[in-house]
C-alpha positions as CSV (number, residue, x, y, z in Angstrom):
1,M,96.1,1.9,142.9
2,G,95.0,5.3,141.6
3,R,98.3,5.4,139.7
4,M,97.7,2.0,138.0
5,L,94.1,3.0,137.3
6,I,95.2,6.2,135.5
7,Q,97.8,4.2,133.5
8,S,94.9,2.1,132.1
9,A,92.7,5.2,131.6
10,I,95.3,6.8,129.4
11,N,94.7,4.2,126.7
12,Y,91.0,5.3,126.4
13,N,91.7,9.1,126.5
14,L,89.7,9.4,129.7
15,D,90.1,12.6,131.6
16,I,90.8,11.5,135.2
17,H,90.3,13.8,138.2
18,I,91.9,12.6,141.5
19,L,91.0,13.5,145.1
20,D,93.7,12.3,147.6
21,P,94.6,13.2,151.2
22,D,98.3,12.9,150.4
23,P,99.7,16.1,148.8
24,N,102.4,13.9,147.2
25,A,100.2,11.0,146.2
26,P,101.9,8.6,143.7
27,C,99.2,9.4,141.1
28,K,99.7,13.2,141.3
29,S,102.1,13.5,138.4
30,L,99.9,11.5,136.1
31,T,97.0,13.9,136.0
32,S,96.6,17.7,135.7
33,N,93.4,17.4,137.7
34,F,94.7,16.6,141.2
35,V,93.0,17.8,144.3
36,N,94.5,17.4,147.8
37,G,91.7,16.9,150.3
38,D,90.1,14.8,153.0
39,L,88.2,11.8,151.6
40,K,86.0,11.7,154.7
41,D,84.9,15.4,154.6
42,F,81.4,15.9,153.1
43,E,82.0,19.2,151.4
44,T,85.4,18.2,150.0
45,V,84.0,15.0,148.4
46,Y,80.8,16.7,147.3
47,T,82.5,19.7,145.7
48,F,85.1,17.4,144.0
49,G,82.4,15.1,142.6
50,K,80.3,17.9,141.0
51,A,83.1,18.4,138.4
52,C,83.0,14.7,137.3
53,D,80.7,12.7,135.1
54,V,81.4,9.3,136.6
55,I,82.7,9.0,140.2
56,S,84.5,5.9,141.5
57,I,86.9,4.9,144.3
58,E,90.1,3.0,144.9
59,I,89.8,3.0,148.7
60,E,86.4,2.5,150.5
61,H,87.2,4.9,153.4
62,V,85.3,7.9,151.8
63,N,82.3,10.0,152.8
64,T,79.3,8.1,151.5
65,E,76.8,10.8,152.4
66,A,78.4,13.1,149.9
67,L,78.4,10.3,147.3
68,I,74.7,9.6,148.0
69,R,73.9,13.3,147.4
70,L,75.8,13.4,144.2
71,E,74.0,10.2,143.0
72,K,70.6,11.8,143.8
73,E,71.7,14.8,141.7
74,G,72.2,12.6,138.7
75,K,75.9,11.8,138.9
76,K,76.9,8.2,138.1
77,V,78.6,6.8,141.3
78,F,80.0,3.3,141.0
79,P,80.2,1.3,143.1
80,Q,76.9,2.6,144.4
81,P,77.3,4.6,147.7
82,H,75.0,2.4,149.8
83,I,77.1,-0.6,148.8
84,I,80.3,1.2,149.8
85,A,78.7,2.1,153.2
86,L,77.7,-1.5,153.7
87,I,81.2,-2.8,153.0
88,Q,82.9,0.0,155.0
89,D,81.7,-1.7,158.2
90,K,82.8,-5.3,158.7
91,R,79.8,-5.8,161.0
92,T,77.2,-5.0,158.3
93,Q,79.3,-6.8,155.8
94,K,79.1,-10.0,157.8
95,Q,75.4,-9.5,158.5
96,F,74.9,-9.3,154.7
97,Y,76.5,-12.7,154.2
98,L,74.2,-14.2,156.9
99,D,71.1,-12.6,155.5
100,Q,71.9,-13.7,151.9
101,G,72.9,-17.3,152.8
102,I,76.5,-16.7,151.8
103,P,78.8,-19.1,153.6
104,T,81.1,-17.4,156.1
105,A,82.8,-18.2,159.4
106,P,80.6,-18.0,162.6
107,F,80.9,-14.6,164.3
108,V,79.7,-12.5,167.2
109,L,79.2,-8.8,167.1
110,T,80.9,-6.9,169.9
111,E,80.6,-3.2,171.1
112,N,83.8,-2.8,173.1
113,K,86.7,-4.6,174.9
114,E,84.4,-5.8,177.7
115,D,82.1,-7.4,175.2
116,V,85.0,-9.3,173.7
117,R,85.9,-10.5,177.2
118,K,82.4,-11.8,177.8
119,N,82.9,-14.1,174.7
120,A,86.1,-15.8,175.9
121,D,84.5,-19.2,175.2
122,F,84.4,-18.2,171.5
123,L,88.2,-18.3,171.3
124,P,90.3,-18.9,169.3
125,A,88.9,-16.1,167.1
126,V,89.9,-13.1,165.0
127,N,89.0,-9.8,166.5
128,K,88.2,-7.2,163.8
129,L,87.3,-3.5,164.1
130,G,84.1,-2.7,162.4
131,K,85.4,0.4,160.7
132,E,88.8,1.8,159.6
133,G,90.8,-1.4,159.3
134,Y,93.0,-1.5,156.2
135,D,96.2,-3.2,155.1
136,G,96.4,-5.5,158.1
137,R,95.4,-2.8,160.6
138,G,92.3,-3.4,162.8
139,V,92.7,-7.3,162.7
140,Q,94.2,-9.5,165.3
141,L,94.1,-13.1,166.4
142,L,93.0,-13.9,170.0
143,K,94.1,-17.5,170.7
144,K,93.5,-17.8,174.5
145,A,92.0,-15.9,177.5
146,G,95.4,-14.2,178.1
147,D,95.1,-12.5,174.7
148,L,91.8,-10.7,175.6
149,E,93.7,-7.7,177.0
150,K,94.7,-6.6,173.5
151,A,91.1,-6.7,172.3
152,F,89.8,-3.6,170.4
153,D,87.8,-1.3,172.6
154,A,85.5,-0.2,169.8
155,P,82.5,-1.7,167.9
156,G,83.7,-4.8,166.0
157,L,83.3,-8.5,165.8
158,L,84.8,-11.8,166.8
159,E,85.1,-14.2,164.0
160,K,85.7,-17.9,164.7
161,F,89.3,-18.8,163.7
162,I,89.3,-21.1,160.7
163,D,92.1,-23.6,160.3
164,F,92.0,-23.3,156.5
165,D,93.8,-25.2,153.8
166,K,94.2,-22.2,151.5
167,E,93.3,-18.5,151.3
168,L,91.8,-17.6,147.9
169,A,90.6,-14.5,146.2
170,V,88.4,-14.0,143.1
171,I,87.9,-10.6,141.4
172,V,84.6,-10.2,139.7
173,S,83.2,-7.3,137.7
174,R,79.7,-6.1,136.6
175,N,78.6,-3.3,134.4
176,E,75.3,-1.3,134.2
177,A,73.9,-3.7,131.6
178,G,74.3,-6.6,134.1
179,E,77.2,-8.3,132.2
180,V,79.4,-10.1,134.7
181,E,82.9,-11.5,134.4
182,S,85.2,-13.2,137.0
183,F,88.9,-13.6,137.0
184,P,90.5,-17.0,137.7
185,S,91.0,-17.7,141.5
186,V,94.3,-16.7,143.0
187,E,96.1,-18.2,146.0
188,C,97.4,-15.8,148.7
189,A,100.2,-16.3,151.2
190,F,100.2,-13.8,154.0
191,H,103.0,-12.3,156.0
192,P,103.0,-14.1,159.4
193,E,103.1,-11.0,161.5
194,H,101.5,-8.1,159.6
195,N,98.4,-9.7,157.9
196,L,99.5,-8.4,154.4
197,V,99.7,-10.5,151.3
198,E,103.3,-11.5,150.8
199,F,103.0,-13.8,147.7
200,L,100.2,-14.5,145.3
201,F,99.9,-17.3,142.8
202,S,97.7,-17.5,139.7
203,P,96.0,-19.8,139.0
204,A,95.3,-21.2,142.5
205,S,96.3,-24.8,143.0
206,I,92.8,-26.1,143.4
207,D,90.7,-28.7,141.6
208,P,88.3,-27.6,138.8
209,D,85.2,-28.1,140.9
210,T,86.5,-25.8,143.7
211,E,87.6,-23.2,141.0
212,N,84.1,-23.2,139.6
213,K,82.5,-22.9,143.0
214,A,84.8,-20.0,144.0
215,R,84.0,-18.0,140.9
216,E,80.3,-18.8,141.2
217,L,80.3,-17.5,144.8
218,A,81.9,-14.3,143.7
219,V,79.4,-13.8,141.0
220,E,76.5,-14.5,143.4
221,I,77.8,-11.8,145.8
222,I,78.1,-9.1,143.1
223,E,74.7,-9.9,141.7
224,K,73.0,-10.0,145.1
225,L,74.5,-6.6,145.8
226,N,73.4,-5.4,142.3
227,M,76.7,-3.7,142.2
228,V,78.4,-1.9,139.3
229,G,82.2,-2.0,139.4
230,L,84.9,-4.3,140.5
231,L,84.6,-6.5,143.6
232,A,87.4,-8.5,145.3
233,V,86.1,-11.5,147.2
234,E,88.5,-13.1,149.7
235,M,87.7,-16.7,150.8
236,F,89.0,-19.5,153.0
237,L,89.1,-23.0,151.6
238,T,88.7,-25.2,154.6
239,K,90.4,-28.6,155.1
240,A,87.0,-30.2,154.5
241,G,86.8,-28.5,151.1
242,E,84.3,-25.8,152.1
243,L,84.5,-22.2,150.8
244,L,83.8,-19.5,153.4
245,V,83.8,-15.8,152.4
246,N,86.2,-13.8,154.6
247,E,85.9,-10.2,153.3
248,I,85.0,-8.2,150.2
249,A,86.5,-5.0,148.7
250,P,84.5,-2.9,146.2
251,R,87.5,-1.7,144.1
252,P,90.8,-2.8,142.4
253,H,92.6,-5.0,144.9
254,N,96.1,-6.2,145.8
255,S,95.0,-9.8,144.8
256,G,94.6,-8.6,141.2
257,H,97.8,-6.6,140.5
258,H,99.3,-9.5,138.5
259,T,96.6,-9.2,135.9
260,I,98.4,-6.2,134.3
261,E,100.8,-8.7,132.7
262,A,99.2,-12.1,133.3
263,N,95.7,-11.7,132.0
264,F,94.2,-10.5,128.7
265,T,92.4,-7.7,130.6
266,S,93.9,-6.2,133.8
267,Q,91.7,-5.6,136.8
268,F,92.3,-1.8,136.4
269,E,91.0,-1.8,132.8
270,Q,88.1,-4.0,133.8
271,H,87.2,-1.6,136.6
272,L,87.1,1.3,134.1
273,R,85.1,-0.7,131.6
274,A,82.5,-1.6,134.3
275,V,82.0,1.9,135.6
276,M,82.1,3.6,132.2
277,G,79.4,1.3,130.7
278,M,81.8,-0.4,128.3
279,P,81.7,-4.2,127.4
280,L,83.8,-6.2,129.9
281,G,87.1,-7.6,128.8
282,D,88.4,-11.2,128.5
283,T,89.7,-12.3,132.0
284,G,91.6,-15.3,130.8
285,L,95.2,-16.0,131.8
286,R,98.0,-15.4,129.3
287,S,100.4,-17.2,131.6
288,P,100.7,-18.6,135.1
289,A,101.9,-15.8,137.3
290,A,103.1,-14.9,140.8
291,M,103.0,-11.6,142.5
292,V,105.4,-10.5,145.2
293,N,104.5,-7.5,147.3
294,L,107.5,-5.1,148.0
295,L,107.2,-3.9,151.6
296,G,109.4,-1.5,153.3
297,E,112.2,-3.3,155.2
298,D,111.9,-3.6,159.0
299,G,114.2,-1.0,160.6
300,F,114.3,1.5,157.8
301,T,112.4,4.8,157.7
302,G,113.1,7.7,155.3
303,D,113.8,8.3,151.6
304,A,113.2,5.1,149.8
305,Y,116.1,3.2,148.1
306,V,115.5,0.0,146.1
307,E,118.2,-2.6,146.5
308,G,118.7,-5.5,144.0
309,M,116.4,-4.0,141.3
310,D,118.9,-4.2,138.4
311,E,119.8,-7.9,139.1
312,A,116.1,-8.8,139.3
313,I,114.9,-7.2,136.1
314,K,117.6,-8.9,134.1
315,E,115.5,-12.1,134.4
316,K,113.0,-13.1,131.8
317,G,109.4,-12.7,132.9
318,V,110.1,-10.2,135.8
319,Y,107.9,-7.0,135.8
320,L,108.6,-4.4,138.4
321,H,106.0,-1.9,139.6
322,L,107.1,0.8,142.0
323,Y,104.4,3.0,143.4
324,G,106.2,6.4,143.5
325,K,106.1,6.6,147.3
326,K,109.1,8.7,148.3
327,L,109.2,7.7,151.9
328,T,109.5,4.1,153.2
329,K,108.7,2.7,156.6
330,P,108.6,-0.9,157.9
331,F,106.1,-3.0,156.0
332,R,104.6,-0.1,154.0
333,K,103.5,-1.3,150.5
334,M,106.1,0.3,148.1
335,G,105.5,-1.7,145.0
336,H,105.1,-5.2,143.6
337,V,106.8,-7.6,141.2
338,T,104.8,-9.8,138.8
339,L,106.6,-13.0,137.6
340,L,105.5,-15.0,134.6
341,A,106.5,-18.6,133.7
342,D,105.3,-21.6,131.8
343,K,104.7,-23.6,134.9
344,L,103.3,-22.6,138.3
345,E,105.8,-24.8,140.2
346,S,108.8,-22.9,138.9
347,L,107.2,-19.6,139.9
348,K,107.2,-20.5,143.6
349,E,111.0,-20.8,143.7
350,K,111.4,-17.7,141.6
351,A,109.0,-15.6,143.8
352,D,111.0,-16.6,146.9
353,R,114.3,-15.7,145.3
354,I,113.0,-12.3,144.0
355,K,111.5,-11.5,147.5
356,K,115.0,-12.0,149.0
357,L,116.7,-10.1,146.2
358,I,114.7,-6.8,146.1
359,K,114.8,-4.8,149.4
360,I,113.2,-1.4,150.0
361,K,115.5,0.5,152.4
362,A,116.2,4.1,153.3
């Protein structure tokens, strides 16, 4: 995401500095100001931030104490460090929903594996680690008592399993002036085993009233947080038509990658506009779109090779984005494809075909 953020920043002549723990990060070649370092180390983050005018993130697993100190010393840090800290821990995130009257699935906070076992009557439930979960890690479904053995032995929560109709996401942005803009809702389809978005469709196939409520809910959250930046809000639409907030992410998000081609303003440009104090852009759709995540093929680890690329990009409305990751491994996010078409119905067939066509192997 840092790579795509820099690609938008180039249009505004912004001088971007990057701190990344990977010495071969995909964004490294796009900036002359690349620092390899630990995002969780106080001194590393603090020293890096002192050379910047505005500091932002593209992953929330970062040392917030260093960001708080930088903020106190007059640096602009967006989203604000205390908000990043709140969202870092799914336990405090869920408590925020409860305290603010934001609809969410019932949950129980747990301290360890034994605590989860004591709540066997709460099953079926989703067991989530409080901290460090990312890209499908730290989340698992416990359906019955026999599943309790695989519960996380660390602070986390049990969230009541919701038999939802659709999983939606809304990206919303807010600048320092308090201007707020939301993107149209998208519909997500997840990989059945690895809890990663496999397909995304924009706009979501929902009625106008539900669309309005979803966008209003996202706006309500960013305003209650008083947050500056970009916020992705993941929601369940229940079979009874109720919207429940699942999780939020204070940064550009996988559910907004299609906006590069499909919307008048991409999520990456909007993030920059928000944190730099610029007017926010038009979030309207240019075209119905689908997004296909390109994951490393199961059984392949090593130097990445893209199979089927030439055949795929021959088609009208196919936009390939490879992330510059040299090494592939099973189910690692290696890129995405955005598909545009006049009608959403035709995109579903096209997305399935492109998914089968392009393979990331070694």
